[in-house]
Backbone as ProteinMPNN parsed JSONL, in Angstrom:
{"seq_chain_A": "QVQLVESGGGSVQAGGSLRLSCAASGYTYSSNCMGWFRQAPGKEREGVAAIYTGGGSTYYADSVEGRFTISQDNAKNTVYLQMNSLKPEDTAMYYCAADYGPYGCSVVAGKAGYDYNYWGQGTQVTVSS", "coords_chain_A": {"N_chain_A": [[-4.339, 5.324, -1.944], [-3.76, 2.729, -3.89], [-0.712, 0.719, -4.009], [1.469, -1.318, -5.785], [4.436, -2.58, -5.439], [6.838, -4.223, -7.227], [9.941, -6.126, -7.002], [13.227, -7.482, -7.654], [13.694, -9.036, -9.996], [15.679, -10.037, -12.93], [18.527, -11.366, -14.544], [19.27, -14.555, -15.463], [20.972, -17.856, -15.515], [19.669, -20.714, -17.063], [18.448, -23.076, -14.653], [19.144, -21.596, -12.599], [18.065, -19.448, -9.857], [15.691, -16.972, -8.562], [14.518, -14.465, -6.471], [11.338, -12.866, -6.269], [9.642, -9.931, -5.036], [6.78, -8.251, -3.698], [5.549, -5.634, -2.683], [3.03, -4.303, -0.803], [0.592, -1.647, -0.423], [-1.58, 0.901, 0.874], [-3.975, -0.547, 0.96], [-6.227, -2.911, 2.165], [-4.505, -5.356, 3.4], [-4.43, -7.823, 4.589], [-6.292, -10.863, 4.823], [-6.935, -11.44, 2.129], [-6.348, -11.89, -1.302], [-3.29, -12.448, -3.144], [-1.528, -12.309, -5.931], [0.751, -13.788, -8.601], [1.598, -12.941, -11.967], [2.648, -13.471, -15.246], [3.94, -12.237, -18.497], [4.836, -12.911, -21.49], [6.617, -11.727, -24.44], [4.245, -11.479, -27.251], [2.753, -13.405, -26.091], [-0.086, -14.362, -24.122], [-1.169, -13.179, -21.134], [-0.252, -14.994, -18.08], [-1.489, -16.906, -15.31], [0.832, -17.462, -12.506], [0.971, -18.01, -9.597], [-0.441, -17.897, -6.421], [-1.742, -16.551, -3.387], [-3.591, -16.688, -0.407], [-3.865, -14.18, 1.846], [-4.905, -14.157, 4.188], [-5.107, -17.072, 5.268], [-3.061, -18.252, 4.196], [-3.371, -20.22, 2.128], [-2.194, -21.456, -0.83], [-1.948, -21.448, -4.527], [-0.98, -22.755, -7.628], [0.146, -22.479, -11.014], [0.225, -25.278, -13.409], [2.632, -25.312, -14.775], [4.616, -24.395, -13.132], [4.474, -25.459, -10.694], [6.022, -26.94, -8.075], [8.589, -25.824, -8.74], [8.305, -23.031, -8.22], [7.513, -20.986, -5.41], [5.294, -19.378, -3.645], [4.929, -16.957, -1.159], [4.444, -15.171, 2.117], [4.867, -12.176, 4.035], [3.434, -10.877, 6.508], [3.896, -8.887, 8.332], [5.304, -6.99, 6.777], [3.737, -6.598, 4.99], [4.105, -8.01, 2.312], [4.493, -9.903, -0.582], [6.086, -12.799, -1.656], [7.836, -14.327, -4.391], [9.586, -17.254, -4.91], [11.693, -18.5, -7.235], [12.796, -21.525, -8.418], [15.033, -23.659, -10.123], [14.86, -22.489, -12.771], [13.779, -21.887, -15.924], [14.459, -21.301, -19.68], [11.901, -20.7, -20.843], [10.455, -19.618, -18.759], [11.061, -16.894, -19.02], [9.91, -13.71, -18.991], [7.959, -10.794, -18.35], [7.076, -10.17, -15.147], [4.352, -9.708, -12.833], [2.913, -8.41, -9.994], [-0.207, -8.901, -8.322], [-3.241, -7.797, -6.865], [-6.266, -8.173, -4.601], [-8.426, -9.886, -5.217], [-11.519, -10.593, -7.188], [-14.908, -11.515, -7.795], [-14.807, -12.924, -5.264], [-12.962, -15.397, -3.52], [-9.862, -17.014, -4.416], [-7.404, -17.161, -6.871], [-5.379, -18.38, -9.545], [-6.421, -18.154, -11.832], [-7.384, -15.425, -13.911], [-9.247, -12.588, -15.16], [-11.376, -13.666, -16.423], [-14.735, -14.457, -16.858], [-15.804, -12.798, -15.14], [-14.146, -12.707, -13.179], [-11.329, -11.214, -11.411], [-8.255, -9.579, -10.778], [-8.15, -6.572, -8.99], [-5.94, -4.795, -8.575], [-2.767, -3.842, -9.895], [0.839, -4.225, -10.385], [3.603, -2.627, -11.653], [5.382, -4.379, -12.931], [8.212, -6.61, -13.2], [11.111, -7.646, -14.643], [12.192, -10.79, -15.823], [14.766, -12.736, -17.089], [15.742, -15.729, -18.543], [18.544, -17.622, -19.539], [19.613, -19.925, -21.657]], "CA_chain_A": [[-4.118, 4.922, -3.361], [-3.134, 1.312, -3.822], [0.516, 0.495, -4.801], [2.049, -2.66, -5.453], [5.667, -2.469, -6.059], [7.788, -5.382, -7.394], [11.408, -5.895, -7.382], [14.017, -8.886, -7.525], [13.946, -9.352, -11.431], [16.955, -9.853, -13.151], [18.894, -12.278, -15.766], [20.156, -15.824, -14.648], [21.101, -18.922, -16.562], [18.824, -22.007, -16.69], [18.671, -23.866, -13.46], [19.175, -20.686, -11.351], [16.968, -19.164, -8.898], [15.435, -15.644, -8.365], [13.289, -14.321, -5.436], [10.773, -11.793, -6.477], [9.079, -9.382, -3.788], [5.866, -7.39, -3.98], [5.339, -4.728, -1.476], [1.719, -3.587, -1.237], [0.331, -0.291, 0.513], [-2.752, 1.742, 0.467], [-5.307, -1.214, 0.888], [-6.493, -3.945, 3.399], [-3.503, -6.624, 2.796], [-4.969, -9.181, 5.337], [-7.506, -11.509, 4.347], [-7.11, -10.982, 0.773], [-5.771, -12.579, -2.253], [-2.639, -11.758, -3.962], [-1.003, -13.247, -7.107], [1.88, -13.397, -9.599], [1.343, -13.203, -13.09], [3.657, -13.224, -16.093], [3.596, -12.262, -19.846], [6.136, -12.985, -22.356], [6.265, -10.947, -25.719], [3.483, -12.09, -27.939], [1.999, -14.411, -25.453], [-1.281, -14.019, -23.258], [-0.884, -13.362, -19.638], [-0.6, -16.174, -17.6], [-1.181, -16.886, -13.872], [1.691, -18.387, -12.005], [0.898, -18.513, -8.335], [-1.432, -16.845, -5.862], [-1.871, -16.838, -2.236], [-4.795, -16.081, 0.317], [-3.148, -13.652, 2.977], [-5.69, -14.557, 5.511], [-4.89, -18.143, 5.892], [-2.071, -18.661, 3.764], [-3.742, -21.087, 0.956], [-1.564, -21.154, -2.337], [-2.494, -21.994, -5.664], [0.124, -22.662, -8.709], [-0.007, -23.101, -12.264], [0.979, -26.464, -13.489], [3.836, -25.133, -15.568], [5.737, -23.791, -12.195], [4.251, -26.243, -9.487], [7.245, -27.859, -7.628], [9.597, -25.2, -8.868], [8.251, -21.779, -7.626], [6.869, -21.215, -4.092], [4.599, -18.205, -3.144], [4.863, -16.657, 0.425], [4.016, -13.647, 2.547], [5.285, -11.518, 5.111], [2.289, -9.971, 6.904], [4.355, -7.752, 8.963], [5.779, -6.031, 5.908], [2.689, -6.379, 3.648], [4.905, -8.235, 1.021], [4.522, -11.284, -1.009], [7.307, -13.191, -2.362], [7.851, -15.543, -5.185], [10.788, -17.881, -4.927], [11.752, -19.065, -8.19], [13.997, -22.286, -8.553], [15.062, -24.511, -11.418], [14.549, -21.466, -13.82], [13.939, -22.605, -17.426], [14.201, -20.272, -20.683], [10.569, -20.718, -20.918], [10.056, -18.636, -17.774], [11.501, -15.413, -19.354], [8.791, -12.902, -19.029], [7.501, -9.664, -17.191], [6.303, -10.644, -13.911], [3.473, -8.927, -12.369], [2.198, -8.8, -8.896], [-1.621, -8.41, -8.227], [-4.026, -7.913, -5.41], [-7.574, -7.806, -4.521], [-9.161, -10.722, -6.297], [-12.802, -10.532, -6.788], [-15.743, -10.845, -6.537], [-14.448, -13.694, -3.991], [-12.042, -16.572, -3.827], [-8.442, -16.625, -4.86], [-7.053, -17.988, -7.985], [-4.25, -17.876, -10.541], [-7.316, -17.938, -12.977], [-7.92, -14.141, -13.802], [-9.496, -11.92, -16.481], [-12.333, -14.523, -17.265], [-15.937, -15.031, -16.261], [-16.141, -11.923, -14.087], [-13.105, -12.651, -12.051], [-10.006, -10.565, -11.978], [-7.507, -8.745, -9.568], [-8.52, -5.141, -9.193], [-4.716, -3.813, -8.638], [-1.688, -4.508, -10.638], [1.902, -3.499, -10.123], [4.333, -2.264, -12.885], [6.29, -5.495, -13.439], [9.745, -6.798, -13.074], [11.44, -8.614, -16.102], [12.874, -12.086, -15.577], [15.404, -13.325, -18.258], [16.46, -16.816, -18.234], [19.28, -17.888, -20.616], [19.969, -21.316, -21.714]], "C_chain_A": [[-3.131, 3.649, -3.233], [-1.886, 1.487, -4.567], [1.097, -0.752, -4.501], [3.557, -2.601, -6.167], [6.648, -3.982, -6.147], [9.287, -5.07, -7.693], [11.828, -7.407, -7.323], [14.106, -9.517, -9.01], [15.372, -9.373, -11.825], [17.149, -11.081, -14.301], [19.613, -13.374, -14.99], [20.187, -16.889, -15.704], [20.109, -19.886, -15.969], [19.45, -22.788, -15.479], [18.808, -22.952, -12.241], [17.927, -20.283, -10.828], [16.89, -17.666, -8.908], [14.327, -15.558, -7.178], [12.714, -12.982, -5.985], [9.906, -11.24, -5.225], [7.907, -8.35, -4.428], [5.298, -6.883, -2.723], [4.054, -4.018, -1.883], [1.509, -2.483, -0.019], [-0.869, 0.129, -0.164], [-3.858, 0.842, 0.322], [-5.088, -2.267, 1.894], [-5.53, -5.265, 2.844], [-4.111, -7.935, 3.542], [-6.128, -9.391, 4.754], [-7.803, -11.088, 3.0], [-6.241, -11.83, -0.345], [-4.874, -11.803, -3.122], [-1.902, -12.723, -4.909], [0.124, -12.761, -7.845], [1.314, -13.606, -10.906], [2.574, -12.904, -14.176], [3.094, -13.191, -17.6], [4.922, -12.044, -20.534], [5.745, -12.047, -23.64], [5.427, -11.9, -26.732], [2.492, -13.258, -27.422], [0.92, -13.802, -24.544], [-0.597, -14.106, -21.852], [-0.98, -14.558, -19.03], [-0.418, -16.174, -16.079], [-0.177, -17.948, -13.559], [1.377, -18.835, -10.781], [0.116, -17.284, -7.499], [-1.728, -17.361, -4.237], [-2.876, -15.967, -1.15], [-4.176, -15.658, 1.666], [-3.602, -13.876, 4.232], [-5.427, -15.932, 6.196], [-3.769, -18.842, 5.264], [-2.072, -19.973, 2.421], [-2.906, -20.71, -0.358], [-1.945, -22.063, -3.39], [-1.224, -21.75, -6.708], [-0.532, -23.095, -9.982], [0.555, -24.263, -12.406], [2.268, -26.283, -14.062], [4.934, -24.788, -14.339], [5.574, -24.618, -10.92], [5.665, -27.289, -9.16], [8.426, -26.954, -7.92], [9.592, -23.697, -8.241], [7.203, -22.126, -6.212], [6.548, -19.576, -3.836], [4.598, -18.042, -1.61], [4.548, -15.454, 0.903], [4.662, -13.297, 3.861], [4.251, -10.621, 5.602], [2.695, -8.83, 7.535], [4.751, -6.565, 8.025], [4.696, -5.908, 4.688], [3.361, -6.731, 2.342], [4.657, -9.769, 0.812], [5.796, -11.84, -1.771], [7.033, -14.296, -3.416], [9.249, -16.089, -5.348], [10.727, -18.704, -6.236], [12.922, -19.949, -8.612], [14.01, -22.94, -9.683], [14.633, -23.835, -12.556], [14.648, -22.032, -15.116], [13.709, -21.172, -18.239], [12.98, -19.84, -20.824], [9.836, -19.668, -19.812], [10.345, -17.397, -18.003], [10.111, -14.792, -19.743], [8.82, -11.643, -17.97], [6.818, -10.362, -16.381], [5.493, -9.663, -13.441], [2.838, -9.359, -11.097], [0.755, -8.073, -9.024], [-2.405, -8.736, -7.149], [-5.342, -7.526, -5.621], [-8.295, -8.607, -5.479], [-10.709, -10.823, -6.045], [-13.728, -11.198, -8.129], [-15.39, -11.631, -5.263], [-13.619, -14.964, -4.474], [-10.491, -16.088, -3.795], [-8.048, -17.78, -5.791], [-5.765, -17.63, -8.839], [-4.958, -17.844, -11.899], [-7.707, -16.355, -12.978], [-8.375, -13.481, -15.042], [-10.81, -12.812, -17.1], [-13.502, -14.612, -16.352], [-16.241, -13.823, -15.209], [-15.156, -11.858, -13.181], [-11.755, -12.216, -12.352], [-9.561, -9.925, -10.534], [-7.882, -7.486, -9.908], [-7.116, -4.322, -9.112], [-3.644, -4.6, -9.128], [-0.417, -3.791, -10.424], [2.458, -3.064, -11.486], [5.05, -3.215, -13.46], [7.568, -5.316, -13.216], [10.186, -7.824, -14.169], [12.416, -9.759, -15.298], [13.327, -12.619, -16.744], [16.081, -14.47, -17.919], [17.191, -17.334, -19.397], [19.527, -19.333, -20.657], [21.539, -21.658, -21.737]], "O_chain_A": [[-2.05, 3.593, -2.648], [-1.825, 2.207, -5.564], [1.248, -1.239, -3.38], [3.686, -2.583, -7.391], [7.033, -4.626, -5.171], [9.757, -4.145, -8.356], [11.078, -8.342, -7.042], [14.666, -10.611, -9.085], [16.216, -8.793, -11.142], [16.201, -11.645, -14.847], [20.395, -13.162, -14.063], [19.469, -16.798, -16.7], [19.761, -19.938, -14.79], [20.641, -23.067, -15.343], [18.645, -23.354, -11.089], [16.851, -20.694, -11.263], [17.901, -17.041, -9.227], [13.451, -16.402, -6.989], [13.483, -12.038, -6.163], [9.482, -12.072, -4.424], [8.093, -7.746, -5.484], [4.699, -7.555, -1.884], [3.9, -3.344, -2.902], [2.114, -2.474, 1.053], [-1.199, -0.11, -1.325], [-4.784, 1.244, -0.382], [-3.992, -2.504, 2.404], [-5.906, -6.023, 1.95], [-4.2, -9.003, 2.936], [-6.884, -8.547, 4.272], [-8.818, -10.444, 2.735], [-5.316, -12.478, 0.146], [-5.242, -10.81, -3.75], [-1.725, -13.894, -4.572], [0.487, -11.585, -7.813], [0.484, -14.511, -10.987], [3.424, -12.074, -13.856], [2.12, -13.845, -17.973], [5.822, -11.254, -20.247], [4.578, -11.679, -23.778], [5.888, -13.005, -27.015], [1.677, -13.875, -28.109], [1.108, -12.63, -24.219], [0.289, -14.893, -21.517], [-1.873, -15.29, -19.455], [0.54, -15.611, -15.548], [-0.18, -19.06, -14.088], [1.435, -20.057, -10.642], [0.072, -16.094, -7.812], [-1.916, -18.555, -4.003], [-2.878, -14.737, -1.121], [-3.954, -16.496, 2.539], [-2.901, -13.824, 5.242], [-5.485, -16.052, 7.42], [-3.46, -19.955, 5.689], [-1.074, -20.491, 1.92], [-3.057, -19.588, -0.842], [-2.221, -23.249, -3.208], [-0.551, -20.722, -6.646], [-1.494, -23.859, -10.067], [1.454, -24.512, -11.604], [3.086, -27.172, -13.822], [6.124, -24.925, -14.624], [6.46, -24.524, -10.07], [6.139, -28.156, -9.894], [9.432, -27.302, -7.301], [10.628, -23.182, -7.819], [6.445, -23.075, -6.012], [7.419, -18.705, -3.837], [4.271, -18.986, -0.89], [4.35, -14.572, 0.068], [4.943, -14.17, 4.682], [4.199, -9.518, 5.058], [2.039, -7.796, 7.411], [4.591, -5.388, 8.352], [4.844, -5.239, 3.665], [3.28, -5.979, 1.371], [4.618, -10.639, 1.682], [6.42, -11.074, -2.505], [6.089, -15.076, -3.289], [10.075, -15.38, -5.921], [9.825, -19.53, -6.376], [13.931, -19.431, -9.09], [12.99, -22.867, -10.368], [14.022, -24.492, -13.399], [15.658, -22.681, -15.389], [13.083, -20.204, -17.809], [12.81, -18.626, -20.941], [8.806, -19.043, -20.061], [9.897, -16.604, -17.175], [9.354, -15.246, -20.6], [9.559, -11.562, -16.989], [5.972, -11.161, -16.783], [5.95, -8.538, -13.641], [2.289, -10.457, -11.005], [0.54, -7.014, -9.614], [-2.304, -9.803, -6.543], [-5.69, -6.761, -6.52], [-8.758, -8.089, -6.495], [-11.161, -11.083, -4.93], [-13.257, -11.332, -9.258], [-15.639, -11.082, -4.189], [-13.645, -15.423, -5.616], [-10.047, -15.06, -3.285], [-8.261, -18.979, -5.608], [-5.228, -16.531, -8.696], [-4.355, -17.584, -12.94], [-8.372, -15.987, -12.009], [-7.816, -13.872, -16.067], [-11.18, -12.576, -18.25], [-13.316, -14.824, -15.154], [-17.092, -14.113, -14.368], [-15.22, -10.968, -12.332], [-11.087, -12.657, -13.287], [-10.239, -9.798, -9.514], [-7.968, -7.214, -11.105], [-7.134, -3.183, -9.578], [-3.527, -5.802, -8.891], [-0.575, -2.582, -10.257], [1.701, -3.164, -12.451], [5.434, -2.965, -14.603], [8.107, -4.222, -13.051], [9.469, -8.786, -14.445], [13.187, -9.532, -14.366], [12.477, -13.019, -17.54], [16.977, -14.398, -17.078], [16.476, -17.535, -20.379], [19.644, -19.919, -19.581], [21.915, -22.829, -21.785]]}, "name": "protein", "num_of_chains": 1, "seq": "QVQLVESGGGSVQAGGSLRLSCAASGYTYSSNCMGWFRQAPGKEREGVAAIYTGGGSTYYADSVEGRFTISQDNAKNTVYLQMNSLKPEDTAMYYCAADYGPYGCSVVAGKAGYDYNYWGQGTQVTVSS"}
């Protein structure tokens, strides 16, 4: 059974930092694509960052480029999202996702037949001004 467990969310002031973790189990972690998404109340789900665990290639949404960094620890089957210079508009529930298909890796999901097959339960990030 595939499990994605997120942790690291919380409340910070604008300009602060948080690091989210996503521990994966129950599926082939290597040579796969894992991503972070977020959804604020009343808004659509937004792709934030993705990483191809086989080679380390990373992908970012324009809204977080330069502030967020996605990384991996293959020994722990864990993907991280380091979030710096946080803004109130970053407030959302953050979700980890795995196994992008049918091929490739991207922060764009749920369109044209491309999506992630597994999702975590989410961790809340709240940024106050």
